[in-house]
N, C-alpha and C positions, 0 to 999 in steps of 0.2 A: 370416614360415608358420616354428612353432616347431617342433625339433630334437629328437625324447625319447632320452633316451639313461639308460641303470641301473647303477648300479656294483655290486660287492656284493666285500665281504672275509668273512673269518672275521669277525668281529665287529665289524658294519654296512650298510647296506643308502643306497642314495643312486638317490630316482628323480629326476631332471634332466629342466627343457624347457629347454631356450635360442631365447629370440628375439633375433634382429635387427634394433636398429633403433638408425636414423640414429648408427651409424658404430658404436654398442654392439653388444655377445653379454651381455643380460640373463636374469640365469638366476632358476627359477623350478622350488621341487626337494619330494623329503621324505624327512630322517634319520631310520633307524631302527633303531631298537638292541635285543636282547631285553631286554623287562622292562621296558624303556623306553616312556616316550607320543613317538608318531610327530611330529617337528616339524618346522613346513614351514617352509621359508624364504626369501627371504631372513628372516633374525632377529638378535634378541639374545642375548645373554649376559651379565647384571649380571655387574660383579666384585663379593667376595667381602672380610670381611674376618676372616679365620680363619674362614671356612665359612661366617659368614650373612653375604648383603644388609647393610649395614648398617641398622640403626634399625627392621631389625621382623624379626620372627619365622620361623623355617621354618613355622610352622603358619600365620602372617598372609602369607607369604608364597604358597602353597594354599590359600587361601579368596580370596583379594583380590587379587590380583592372575594374569596368562595367566601367569607364569613357570615354562619347565620345561628349564630349565638353567643352571646355573650355572659362574664363574672359579673355580677357586682358585689360588692360590698357595703351593707349594709352600715360600717364604722366610717365610711369614704364623708356619712351626710349629715352625722352628726356632731352637735359642740355641748348642748343637755342634753343629757340621753332623754328626760323627759321633755323636750322645753314643742312644744306643738304651736309653736309660732315657728317655725323651720319653716322655709320655703317649700320644702318637696311634699312639706305636712297638708301645704296649699297650694298645691299648682290648680286652678279650675279643667275641671274633667265633668262629663257624664258619667252616670251611676254603674255604666258596665265597663267602663275604662279603666285602664291601670296606671295610676295620678304615676310611676315611678317612668314609666314607660313614658308618658307627656312632658314630665320635667327634665328627662336627659335627652328626647326629639329623638327618642331610639325610632325605627321602620316597622314598622308593622307585622312582618312577617320573620323578625328575625326575633328568634328565641331570650326572655328574656329570665339567667336565670340565677339569685339572691342568694351571698349566704351571710353571717353575721360577720364576717372579718376578710382581710383579705388576705390574698396569696401571692409570696408566704405571708404572712402576718406577725408584725414585728414581735418578737417574747418581753409579754411583762412579765414588771417583778412581784407583783399579789398573788394570789393564788383564786379560785374561781372559788365562789360558796352555793351553798343552798338549792341557791333561785334565781343566779346570775355568774355570765359568766366575764369577763375582763376585756377589754376590744379599745385601742385603741382613734381616741377621736381628736379633732383637730384643736382641741385645747387640752391633748394630752390623756394618758389614761382614766377611765373609766370604769363603770359598770353595767351594763346591758342585763336588765331584769329578764326574767323568763314571757313573764303578761309584755312587761316595752317590746318584746323582739315580736311575739302574736299580733301587739295591736300594730306595731308595723305595715305587720305583713296585711293586714287586716285593711289599714290603710292607703299602701302598693299598691296590690297585685298584682306580686311579680308573674309569672307564668309557673316555674319552677322557685319552691324555699326549704333550703337547705338545714333541718333539725339542729338544733343545738345541740350538741355532746360534749360532757367535761371532759376535755382534753385541752392539753398546756402546749402550743409548740413548742420542742428545741427540750423538754421538761421528763424527766423519769420518774415517771408514778411510783411513791413509794406503798409500802402493804397497807398501811391506812390509808390511803390514796388508793387505790382500786376497791377495795370495798364501795370505796362512794360512788366510785364513777361511772355504774350501770346506775342507779339509784337514781342520781341524778338525772341521768342522761330518756332514762322511763320516765321520772316525773314531768320533763320538756316538753319527751312527744308528746305529753300527753296532753299537757299543756297546747301544744301545737293540731293535736287535731282536736283537739275539741273549741279549740279559736277557729278552725278551719270550715267547721259544719253549718253546711247548709239546709234549712227546711225545704220541704216539698220534692218535687222533680229536680230540681235546678242542680248543674255543677257544679261543682265548687271552684272559687276562680282561679285556687294556687296547686300544685299538684305539688305533695311530701316528699323530700324522698330523707327518708330515715337514717341517722349515723350509728356507725359501725366500728365501735369501740377499739381503738391498734395495741390491742390487750389478747393475753387466748381467750379465745371460744369460755372456757369456763369461768374462767373471772368473770366476763358477763353472761353471763348461761340464764339468770333470772331475767335477767332485759333481756335475752333473746328469745326466750318459751313469751312472755307475757307481750313482746316485739310479733311473735308469729300465729298465735296465737287470736290475741284480743285487738289486734293494730294493721295487721297487714290490708287487710277490705280499704283503710283511712291512707294507704303510704302505695304510692306511686314510685319508688325506685328507692335507693340507697346509696350515701355517703360514705367512702370509707378517706382514713387519714393513714393509713398504709397500706399500700395494694395485695401486701400479706396476708394483711386479715380477711380474705376472702373467704378464707377456708371457714370462717368463723359463721358463715354467712348459713342460715336457716337452708334446710335442703327445701323446703316449698317457698323461698323468698328466693333461686338462684336464678329465673328469669326475669326477675327486676330490674332495669336498665341499672349499673352503677356507673356513679360521678365519683371519680380522683384525685384527693387535696393533698396531696404528697408532694414533699418539694421534687422539680425533676431539674435536672442542671445540664441537662443533652439531650439528641434526639434521642442517643442508648438507654437512658433512663424511659422513655416514651415507649422503647420496643422491650421492656423490661417491663413495664405496667401494661402490654397489650398481653404479654405472654403470661402475666398473672389473671388473666377475663378482665381488665378493663375495659368499660365501653366510651366513657367521658373523660378528659383531659383535661388538668388547669394548667398550661404549662409557664412560669414566667420570667424562662431563660433567652424566648424572644420579645419582649422586650427589654428585657437585660443588653441584652446583646445589640440589637441596635440606639439604647442610648450610649451604649463602649463604642459605637463608630465600625460594629463588625456585620457585612454583609456575609448570609446563611448559604452555603455553599452546598451542606449535603443532597443525595439521592438516594431512595431505595424503591427497588430493589433495585443494586447495582449491577450490568450486565458487563462481567470481567473485572479483573483484579486489576489494580494499577501494575503496567508493564515492566518500571525500576523497581517494585516487588516493596520502597513504602507508601507509611499510609501518607492519606490526603490531611488538610485541615478542614476539620468541620466549617469553617469560616474564612473570609481573607480584613485582617483590619485596615479598613479603610483610613485609617489615620496615617498611612505608610507614605512615605515620601516618593518612596517607587513609583507612587501612579499620577505624580506630577502632570505625564505627561502621555499616560495610556489613553486611549481612545476606543478599547473595546469596553464591551459593555461588562455588567462587575459579573456576572455566571453566562458561560458560553451554552444560548439554548436558552434561558430563561426565556420565557415568552410573558413579564410582569414587565408592566408598565414604565416602570426603575428600567430594565431592562434594553425593551423596545424603543425609547424615547435620549436616554441619557446615556455618560459613559464612566469609566472612574474619575477619568480625573474633572472632570464636572463636578459628582462627589465630594472628590479630594479638594476641592477648592470651597467649595458651600463647608465643609468640613474645619479647614481652620478660617474661614470668615466666621464661624461659629453664626451662619444664616444656619432659623427655620426647620426651610424646606431640604437640606444635607438629612434629620434625621425621617421627617414625612415620606422622603425619597427610599431611604433604608430601609424602613416599616413600612412601606409597602412590598419591598421588595424579598423583609424576610418572612409576610404571612402569607406570603406567593408561597413561598420555597415547602412554609408546611400545608399548606394543601395543594402540592402536589406531591409532599411526602405523606400527607396521609391519603391519600388517592395510592399511590403504593400500596399500604400497607391494608391494605383493602381489599387488593385484589391480590397480592400471596394472599391471604387466607383466605382468599374463594380459590385460587389455583395451586391449594395447599403444598406451598413452593414457601410458607412463611420461616418457619425456621431452617432452616438453606439459609434462605436471602439473608436469615438476619448475623449469621456466623458470618458471610462473607462482606456485611456492612459492620461489621465489629471486628473483622481481621481489616481492613479497609479501610478505617476510622480515624483517624487519634483519640482517644478520650475524653477529652476535654475539649472544651473551643476555646481558640489562640489568647491570649494576652492583648487586651484593650493598651495600647501607649499617649491617649487623647482626652480631656474633659466631658465630662456627659455633658448634656443641654438643659439637666434642671441639681440644683446643688439643696438641699434644706437638711434638715437635721436625721431623719431617716434613712435618706440616698449622699451618699457619698459626692466627691467631683468626677468618680471614672462610673457613674451607675450600682456599685457595689455598695452593698449596705452592710452599714458598720455595725458591730457586738452590739449590746448593750452591756460588757460585763468591759467594755474599754471607757466604761465612767464608771467613776467612782462614788458610795452614797451619799444623797445629797447633794454632788456637785450642779454646778446649774451648767445645763446645754448651752453651745455657742455654736452658731451657726455661720455657714462657710463662707466666707465675704473674699470680695474681690478687691477692693480697694481700699485707700486709708481712708477714704470719708464713713464708710460705711462700717468700719473698724470702729474711728470715732463715734459713732451716731449708737451702734449698737453698746459702747462703755457705758454714752450718756444717758440711754436707761435704763440698762440692765443695774444702774450704780443703784437705785432705791434696793432693790432688791436682795442686790451683796451687802448694803450694809445691813440687811433687817437680820441676814445670813450669815453674818459675821466674817464675812470674806471679805471685808477690805477695813 
């Protein structure tokens, strides 16, 4: 039986229907903000690169995908954190316009969610402090102070901002650190609430999603109590770093929308998030699959298991030479722009020629697969068959995406040649990171430019 709830804040509304199924509380809802298209949940927000979904333009996203919102990281635009001369801070706008939306040329109907770090973030080597978190700017790692983050939100005016949390990606907190996490997060949340407060009857320009830390509820009880008692009226939603931490959400705030920044590596991870009761997901595996030359092919729900009893692949590797003369669409029955107008052999040729259009076409296809995937999830929840459909999906597909055999479109210090993140531990302390180069001329140029730095560090 569904339980209906409606949550309304000064900035957004959330109509929620909760369905109990096999011990899980599944959520189906609709998120509404003034001036934006309503978004049915569960849904996904593709992570952006400097304000754009990788490989496609804003117009292409509008006409060939079902994207109604994107996730933008503030660190993408920063060089020096407190540099007020940055272009993004000086984009001409009227007082009621969002400077971030204007700078990124994002359509008016698209929901704009901003957080401090990319998804997934690059692991930092230094720790957060009482007043700041560590971020990675275009000039390297730096510190983002709470007051600087509040100032950026006031200038840029995103639709939703994710509050700062004392959480470090891929690091297990020690006993002493656990004592500080809740206190720091509380202080930073109070700073943001104060910064978003407006006078009179005017509604705030930005909705705040407060963090729920990925630790036991008892270890952050002081923070959660004050969040519920003093800050709930200024909070419009919650952001999770581990879907399992939904158990720590105070009962009075369970009807708020939940956004998860849990790192997900495939559609099975998405289904796990939905089972925990997450409403909005920011999956990075879609862009990583596109970078690797993979075309996603999974569907949900599945009507009937494979006849041969073998698990299906979640996608196909378009670098395979077996597609050189294959004139069939990437996925049978797919109605995306790529499958409606092109065939596998064409995409394979573009990849082999290193044409950017290859990744554009793959990204449009993969985003369409995700749109259809989430349509199926919402329908499955509504019909009460989500748990059985999820079990069939797990039994029918391989648990991981297939491996790529070709180079990716971009190569830099963060992303390797196959679109796979390289681990910071692979680099020794004090070692100067070397960029990936593709010719002897570029190798010589890098050595010439880096020689003064190498001399100063005693490496030469």
